[in-house]
Every structure is written in structure tokens, then in C-alpha cells.
Backbone as XML, in Angstrom:
<?xml version="1.0"?>
<chain id="A" units="angstrom">
  <residue number="1" name="MET">
    <atom name="N" x="10.872" y="6.630" z="12.116"/>
    <atom name="CA" x="10.632" y="5.931" z="10.870"/>
    <atom name="C" x="11.546" y="6.535" z="9.817"/>
  </residue>
  <residue number="2" name="TYR">
    <atom name="N" x="12.299" y="5.676" z="9.135"/>
    <atom name="CA" x="13.212" y="6.119" z="8.092"/>
    <atom name="C" x="12.513" y="6.059" z="6.744"/>
  </residue>
  <residue number="3" name="LEU">
    <atom name="N" x="12.604" y="7.126" z="5.973"/>
    <atom name="CA" x="12.047" y="7.147" z="4.627"/>
    <atom name="C" x="13.178" y="7.275" z="3.622"/>
  </residue>
  <residue number="4" name="SER">
    <atom name="N" x="13.127" y="6.462" z="2.605"/>
    <atom name="CA" x="14.105" y="6.518" z="1.529"/>
    <atom name="C" x="13.995" y="7.864" z="0.821"/>
  </residue>
  <residue number="5" name="PRO">
    <atom name="N" x="15.100" y="8.375" z="0.286"/>
    <atom name="CA" x="15.026" y="9.650" z="-0.449"/>
    <atom name="C" x="14.096" y="9.582" z="-1.658"/>
  </residue>
  <residue number="6" name="THR">
    <atom name="N" x="13.813" y="8.387" z="-2.157"/>
    <atom name="CA" x="12.929" y="8.244" z="-3.305"/>
    <atom name="C" x="11.503" y="7.859" z="-2.891"/>
  </residue>
  <residue number="7" name="SER">
    <atom name="N" x="11.218" y="7.924" z="-1.617"/>
    <atom name="CA" x="9.906" y="7.544" z="-1.098"/>
    <atom name="C" x="8.831" y="8.541" z="-1.536"/>
  </residue>
  <residue number="8" name="PRO">
    <atom name="N" x="7.667" y="8.026" z="-1.993"/>
    <atom name="CA" x="6.580" y="8.943" z="-2.356"/>
    <atom name="C" x="6.097" y="9.775" z="-1.172"/>
  </residue>
  <residue number="9" name="LEU">
    <atom name="N" x="6.103" y="9.186" z="0.027"/>
    <atom name="CA" x="5.667" y="9.947" z="1.204"/>
    <atom name="C" x="6.609" y="11.108" z="1.486"/>
  </residue>
  <residue number="10" name="LEU">
    <atom name="N" x="7.909" y="10.862" z="1.345"/>
    <atom name="CA" x="8.884" y="11.925" z="1.569"/>
    <atom name="C" x="8.715" y="13.022" z="0.520"/>
  </residue>
  <residue number="11" name="PHE">
    <atom name="N" x="8.480" y="12.622" z="-0.726"/>
    <atom name="CA" x="8.259" y="13.604" z="-1.788"/>
    <atom name="C" x="7.037" y="14.470" z="-1.475"/>
  </residue>
  <residue number="12" name="LEU">
    <atom name="N" x="5.935" y="13.832" z="-1.089"/>
    <atom name="CA" x="4.713" y="14.584" z="-0.801"/>
    <atom name="C" x="4.888" y="15.499" z="0.406"/>
  </residue>
  <residue number="13" name="ALA">
    <atom name="N" x="5.597" y="15.014" z="1.424"/>
    <atom name="CA" x="5.832" y="15.855" z="2.600"/>
    <atom name="C" x="6.690" y="17.069" z="2.224"/>
  </residue>
  <residue number="14" name="ASN">
    <atom name="N" x="7.726" y="16.836" z="1.427"/>
    <atom name="CA" x="8.584" y="17.949" z="1.002"/>
    <atom name="C" x="7.824" y="18.924" z="0.106"/>
  </residue>
  <residue number="15" name="GLU">
    <atom name="N" x="6.959" y="18.398" z="-0.750"/>
    <atom name="CA" x="6.157" y="19.264" z="-1.619"/>
    <atom name="C" x="5.215" y="20.125" z="-0.783"/>
  </residue>
  <residue number="16" name="ALA">
    <atom name="N" x="4.607" y="19.532" z="0.228"/>
    <atom name="CA" x="3.723" y="20.296" z="1.103"/>
    <atom name="C" x="4.506" y="21.377" z="1.838"/>
  </residue>
  <residue number="17" name="ARG">
    <atom name="N" x="5.694" y="21.034" z="2.339"/>
    <atom name="CA" x="6.530" y="22.035" z="3.027"/>
    <atom name="C" x="6.930" y="23.160" z="2.079"/>
  </residue>
  <residue number="18" name="ARG">
    <atom name="N" x="7.297" y="22.800" z="0.836"/>
    <atom name="CA" x="7.713" y="23.795" z="-0.143"/>
    <atom name="C" x="6.561" y="24.751" z="-0.463"/>
  </residue>
  <residue number="19" name="ARG">
    <atom name="N" x="5.382" y="24.190" z="-0.654"/>
    <atom name="CA" x="4.233" y="25.031" z="-0.976"/>
    <atom name="C" x="3.848" y="25.919" z="0.210"/>
  </residue>
  <residue number="20" name="TYR">
    <atom name="N" x="3.962" y="25.375" z="1.402"/>
    <atom name="CA" x="3.648" y="26.163" z="2.596"/>
    <atom name="C" x="4.644" y="27.310" z="2.745"/>
  </residue>
  <residue number="21" name="ALA">
    <atom name="N" x="5.927" y="27.021" z="2.536"/>
    <atom name="CA" x="6.946" y="28.061" z="2.653"/>
    <atom name="C" x="6.740" y="29.132" z="1.584"/>
  </residue>
  <residue number="22" name="ARG">
    <atom name="N" x="6.392" y="28.702" z="0.383"/>
    <atom name="CA" x="6.155" y="29.656" z="-0.694"/>
    <atom name="C" x="4.940" y="30.535" z="-0.376"/>
  </residue>
  <residue number="23" name="ALA">
    <atom name="N" x="3.945" y="29.945" z="0.226"/>
    <atom name="CA" x="2.745" y="30.707" z="0.572"/>
    <atom name="C" x="3.062" y="31.766" z="1.621"/>
  </residue>
  <residue number="24" name="ARG">
    <atom name="N" x="3.917" y="31.443" z="2.563"/>
    <atom name="CA" x="4.250" y="32.396" z="3.621"/>
    <atom name="C" x="5.230" y="33.464" z="3.147"/>
  </residue>
  <residue number="25" name="ALA">
    <atom name="N" x="5.999" y="33.179" z="2.089"/>
    <atom name="CA" x="7.036" y="34.100" z="1.641"/>
    <atom name="C" x="6.479" y="35.248" z="0.798"/>
  </residue>
  <residue number="26" name="SER">
    <atom name="N" x="5.388" y="35.037" z="0.118"/>
    <atom name="CA" x="4.877" y="36.059" z="-0.795"/>
    <atom name="C" x="3.467" y="36.476" z="-0.382"/>
  </residue>
  <residue number="27" name="GLU">
    <atom name="N" x="3.278" y="37.770" z="-0.253"/>
    <atom name="CA" x="1.955" y="38.247" z="0.127"/>
    <atom name="C" x="1.006" y="38.255" z="-1.076"/>
  </residue>
  <residue number="28" name="ASP">
    <atom name="N" x="1.551" y="38.388" z="-2.283"/>
    <atom name="CA" x="0.708" y="38.419" z="-3.480"/>
    <atom name="C" x="0.048" y="37.071" z="-3.742"/>
  </residue>
  <residue number="29" name="LEU">
    <atom name="N" x="0.768" y="36.011" z="-3.476"/>
    <atom name="CA" x="0.261" y="34.680" z="-3.771"/>
    <atom name="C" x="-0.338" y="34.003" z="-2.545"/>
  </residue>
  <residue number="30" name="GLY">
    <atom name="N" x="-0.493" y="34.731" z="-1.458"/>
    <atom name="CA" x="-0.927" y="34.141" z="-0.196"/>
    <atom name="C" x="-2.200" y="33.321" z="-0.260"/>
  </residue>
  <residue number="31" name="ALA">
    <atom name="N" x="-3.262" y="33.888" z="-0.772"/>
    <atom name="CA" x="-4.546" y="33.183" z="-0.752"/>
    <atom name="C" x="-4.504" y="31.938" z="-1.625"/>
  </residue>
  <residue number="32" name="SER">
    <atom name="N" x="-4.019" y="32.050" z="-2.847"/>
    <atom name="CA" x="-4.016" y="30.890" z="-3.730"/>
    <atom name="C" x="-3.011" y="29.844" z="-3.248"/>
  </residue>
  <residue number="33" name="ALA">
    <atom name="N" x="-1.886" y="30.275" z="-2.693"/>
    <atom name="CA" x="-0.889" y="29.327" z="-2.207"/>
    <atom name="C" x="-1.419" y="28.569" z="-0.991"/>
  </residue>
  <residue number="34" name="ILE">
    <atom name="N" x="-2.104" y="29.244" z="-0.109"/>
    <atom name="CA" x="-2.700" y="28.570" z="1.055"/>
    <atom name="C" x="-3.712" y="27.529" z="0.592"/>
  </residue>
  <residue number="35" name="GLU">
    <atom name="N" x="-4.484" y="27.876" z="-0.428"/>
    <atom name="CA" x="-5.435" y="26.909" z="-0.967"/>
    <atom name="C" x="-4.715" y="25.680" z="-1.506"/>
  </residue>
  <residue number="36" name="TRP">
    <atom name="N" x="-3.576" y="25.891" z="-2.181"/>
    <atom name="CA" x="-2.804" y="24.760" z="-2.710"/>
    <atom name="C" x="-2.236" y="23.913" z="-1.576"/>
  </residue>
  <residue number="37" name="VAL">
    <atom name="N" x="-1.823" y="24.542" z="-0.499"/>
    <atom name="CA" x="-1.311" y="23.790" z="0.647"/>
    <atom name="C" x="-2.418" y="22.919" z="1.233"/>
  </residue>
  <residue number="38" name="ILE">
    <atom name="N" x="-3.592" y="23.467" z="1.364"/>
    <atom name="CA" x="-4.718" y="22.702" z="1.909"/>
    <atom name="C" x="-5.078" y="21.545" z="0.981"/>
  </residue>
  <residue number="39" name="ILE">
    <atom name="N" x="-5.155" y="21.815" z="-0.315"/>
    <atom name="CA" x="-5.469" y="20.758" z="-1.283"/>
    <atom name="C" x="-4.402" y="19.673" z="-1.250"/>
  </residue>
  <residue number="40" name="THR">
    <atom name="N" x="-3.131" y="20.066" z="-1.194"/>
    <atom name="CA" x="-2.041" y="19.092" z="-1.139"/>
    <atom name="C" x="-2.135" y="18.250" z="0.124"/>
  </residue>
  <residue number="41" name="GLY">
    <atom name="N" x="-2.432" y="18.879" z="1.238"/>
    <atom name="CA" x="-2.581" y="18.130" z="2.490"/>
    <atom name="C" x="-3.708" y="17.114" z="2.428"/>
  </residue>
  <residue number="42" name="ILE">
    <atom name="N" x="-4.816" y="17.514" z="1.828"/>
    <atom name="CA" x="-5.946" y="16.590" z="1.684"/>
    <atom name="C" x="-5.564" y="15.424" z="0.781"/>
  </residue>
  <residue number="43" name="LEU">
    <atom name="N" x="-4.877" y="15.720" z="-0.322"/>
    <atom name="CA" x="-4.462" y="14.647" z="-1.226"/>
    <atom name="C" x="-3.462" y="13.700" z="-0.566"/>
  </residue>
  <residue number="44" name="VAL">
    <atom name="N" x="-2.578" y="14.229" z="0.249"/>
    <atom name="CA" x="-1.627" y="13.377" z="0.977"/>
    <atom name="C" x="-2.378" y="12.464" z="1.937"/>
  </residue>
  <residue number="45" name="ALA">
    <atom name="N" x="-3.362" y="13.004" z="2.631"/>
    <atom name="CA" x="-4.149" y="12.188" z="3.562"/>
    <atom name="C" x="-4.922" y="11.093" z="2.826"/>
  </residue>
  <residue number="46" name="ILE">
    <atom name="N" x="-5.495" y="11.428" z="1.676"/>
    <atom name="CA" x="-6.236" y="10.438" z="0.892"/>
    <atom name="C" x="-5.289" y="9.357" z="0.385"/>
  </residue>
  <residue number="47" name="ALA">
    <atom name="N" x="-4.121" y="9.756" z="-0.124"/>
    <atom name="CA" x="-3.150" y="8.778" z="-0.622"/>
    <atom name="C" x="-2.675" y="7.856" z="0.497"/>
  </residue>
  <residue number="48" name="ALA">
    <atom name="N" x="-2.447" y="8.405" z="1.683"/>
    <atom name="CA" x="-2.023" y="7.583" z="2.814"/>
    <atom name="C" x="-3.117" y="6.599" z="3.218"/>
  </residue>
  <residue number="49" name="ALA">
    <atom name="N" x="-4.359" y="7.047" z="3.209"/>
    <atom name="CA" x="-5.480" y="6.166" z="3.562"/>
    <atom name="C" x="-5.626" y="5.038" z="2.548"/>
  </residue>
  <residue number="50" name="ILE">
    <atom name="N" x="-5.528" y="5.368" z="1.273"/>
    <atom name="CA" x="-5.632" y="4.335" z="0.237"/>
    <atom name="C" x="-4.465" y="3.356" z="0.351"/>
  </residue>
  <residue number="51" name="GLY">
    <atom name="N" x="-3.271" y="3.870" z="0.588"/>
    <atom name="CA" x="-2.109" y="2.996" z="0.769"/>
    <atom name="C" x="-2.277" y="2.063" z="1.951"/>
  </residue>
  <residue number="52" name="LEU">
    <atom name="N" x="-2.826" y="2.560" z="3.026"/>
    <atom name="CA" x="-3.047" y="1.735" z="4.217"/>
    <atom name="C" x="-4.074" y="0.642" z="3.945"/>
  </residue>
  <residue number="53" name="VAL">
    <atom name="N" x="-5.130" y="0.984" z="3.231"/>
    <atom name="CA" x="-6.153" y="-0.014" z="2.888"/>
    <atom name="C" x="-5.555" y="-1.102" z="2.002"/>
  </residue>
  <residue number="54" name="ILE">
    <atom name="N" x="-4.804" y="-0.705" z="0.982"/>
    <atom name="CA" x="-4.185" y="-1.685" z="0.090"/>
    <atom name="C" x="-3.203" y="-2.559" z="0.860"/>
  </residue>
  <residue number="55" name="TYR">
    <atom name="N" x="-2.400" y="-1.955" z="1.720"/>
    <atom name="CA" x="-1.441" y="-2.718" z="2.519"/>
    <atom name="C" x="-2.164" y="-3.758" z="3.379"/>
  </residue>
  <residue number="56" name="ASN">
    <atom name="N" x="-3.227" y="-3.336" z="4.037"/>
    <atom name="CA" x="-3.967" y="-4.274" z="4.895"/>
    <atom name="C" x="-4.603" y="-5.394" z="4.086"/>
  </residue>
  <residue number="57" name="LEU">
    <atom name="N" x="-5.131" y="-5.096" z="2.908"/>
    <atom name="CA" x="-5.713" y="-6.139" z="2.066"/>
    <atom name="C" x="-4.656" y="-7.147" z="1.620"/>
  </residue>
  <residue number="58" name="VAL">
    <atom name="N" x="-3.503" y="-6.653" z="1.203"/>
    <atom name="CA" x="-2.430" y="-7.543" z="0.760"/>
    <atom name="C" x="-1.902" y="-8.361" z="1.931"/>
  </residue>
  <residue number="59" name="LYS">
    <atom name="N" x="-1.723" y="-7.737" z="3.085"/>
    <atom name="CA" x="-1.214" y="-8.448" z="4.261"/>
    <atom name="C" x="-2.186" y="-9.543" z="4.695"/>
  </residue>
  <residue number="60" name="THR">
    <atom name="N" x="-3.478" y="-9.241" z="4.702"/>
    <atom name="CA" x="-4.480" y="-10.230" z="5.081"/>
    <atom name="C" x="-4.452" y="-11.412" z="4.123"/>
  </residue>
  <residue number="61" name="GLU">
    <atom name="N" x="-4.369" y="-11.121" z="2.834"/>
    <atom name="CA" x="-4.338" y="-12.201" z="1.837"/>
    <atom name="C" x="-3.044" y="-13.011" z="1.956"/>
  </residue>
  <residue number="62" name="ALA">
    <atom name="N" x="-1.935" y="-12.350" z="2.205"/>
    <atom name="CA" x="-0.656" y="-13.059" z="2.347"/>
    <atom name="C" x="-0.649" y="-13.934" z="3.600"/>
  </residue>
  <residue number="63" name="ASP">
    <atom name="N" x="-1.247" y="-13.463" z="4.667"/>
    <atom name="CA" x="-1.293" y="-14.249" z="5.900"/>
    <atom name="C" x="-2.183" y="-15.477" z="5.767"/>
  </residue>
  <residue number="64" name="SER">
    <atom name="N" x="-3.151" y="-15.444" z="4.843"/>
    <atom name="CA" x="-4.057" y="-16.567" z="4.684"/>
    <atom name="C" x="-3.469" y="-17.685" z="3.830"/>
  </residue>
  <residue number="65" name="ILE">
    <atom name="N" x="-2.356" y="-17.443" z="3.183"/>
    <atom name="CA" x="-1.712" y="-18.462" z="2.348"/>
    <atom name="C" x="-0.977" y="-19.441" z="3.248"/>
  </residue>
  <residue number="66" name="THR">
    <atom name="N" x="-1.270" y="-20.729" z="3.057"/>
    <atom name="CA" x="-0.573" y="-21.760" z="3.814"/>
    <atom name="C" x="0.435" y="-22.443" z="2.921"/>
  </residue>
  <residue number="67" name="ILE">
    <atom name="N" x="1.626" y="-22.593" z="3.436"/>
    <atom name="CA" x="2.710" y="-23.230" z="2.702"/>
    <atom name="C" x="2.885" y="-24.634" z="3.297"/>
  </residue>
  <residue number="68" name="PRO">
    <atom name="N" x="2.700" y="-25.678" z="2.484"/>
    <atom name="CA" x="2.832" y="-27.032" z="3.018"/>
    <atom name="C" x="4.271" y="-27.325" z="3.422"/>
  </residue>
  <residue number="69" name="ASP">
    <atom name="N" x="4.428" y="-28.213" z="4.390"/>
    <atom name="CA" x="5.760" y="-28.617" z="4.833"/>
    <atom name="C" x="6.453" y="-29.389" z="3.710"/>
  </residue>
  <residue number="70" name="ALA">
    <atom name="N" x="7.751" y="-29.252" z="3.655"/>
    <atom name="CA" x="8.545" y="-29.970" z="2.636"/>
    <atom name="C" x="8.575" y="-31.454" z="3.005"/>
  </residue>
  <residue number="71" name="PRO">
    <atom name="N" x="8.515" y="-32.339" z="2.012"/>
    <atom name="CA" x="8.589" y="-33.772" z="2.331"/>
    <atom name="C" x="9.947" y="-34.118" z="2.933"/>
  </residue>
  <residue number="72" name="GLY">
    <atom name="N" x="9.890" y="-34.963" z="3.922"/>
    <atom name="CA" x="11.131" y="-35.387" z="4.600"/>
    <atom name="C" x="11.671" y="-34.362" z="5.562"/>
  </residue>
  <residue number="73" name="GLY">
    <atom name="N" x="10.871" y="-33.390" z="5.883"/>
    <atom name="CA" x="11.304" y="-32.335" z="6.804"/>
    <atom name="C" x="11.275" y="-32.797" z="8.237"/>
  </residue>
  <residue number="74" name="PRO">
    <atom name="N" x="11.626" y="-31.949" z="9.172"/>
    <atom name="CA" x="11.686" y="-32.350" z="10.596"/>
    <atom name="C" x="10.371" y="-32.676" z="11.212"/>
  </residue>
</chain>
């Protein structure tokens, strides 16, 4: 799956990686940084779930729209 450089999912994934790397790099900030990584992961999962629900609702509504045939068509 290709993600655009401006994709929110790519941003969130990179942010999670950055926070995880920062947590592993410093022993002083370890506990609080790990907590931030966990919170970020949970927020990413929630955002993905909400996005999936919205996508499915829009797709279902779009599929239910019927477009009449043009007059004089085949």
C-alpha cells in the first residue's frame, strides 16, 4: 500500500516511530516516553477505526445512489 508523504496515516506512523525511538534512546525519559508511545498507538488505532467506519458509511450511501440512463442512450 502506497501512502502519500502528506498522508495522515504516514504522519501518525512516523510520529509513533519517533516517540518510540526517543523512548529507547534516553533512560531518563523512559517511563514517560513509553507511556506516550502507548497513548499514541491507542489514538492511531481509534483514528483508523473511525476512518474505516466513516469510509464504509460513505461507500454504502454512494452505492445506493442510482443514476438514471441518459435519454437516447444505447
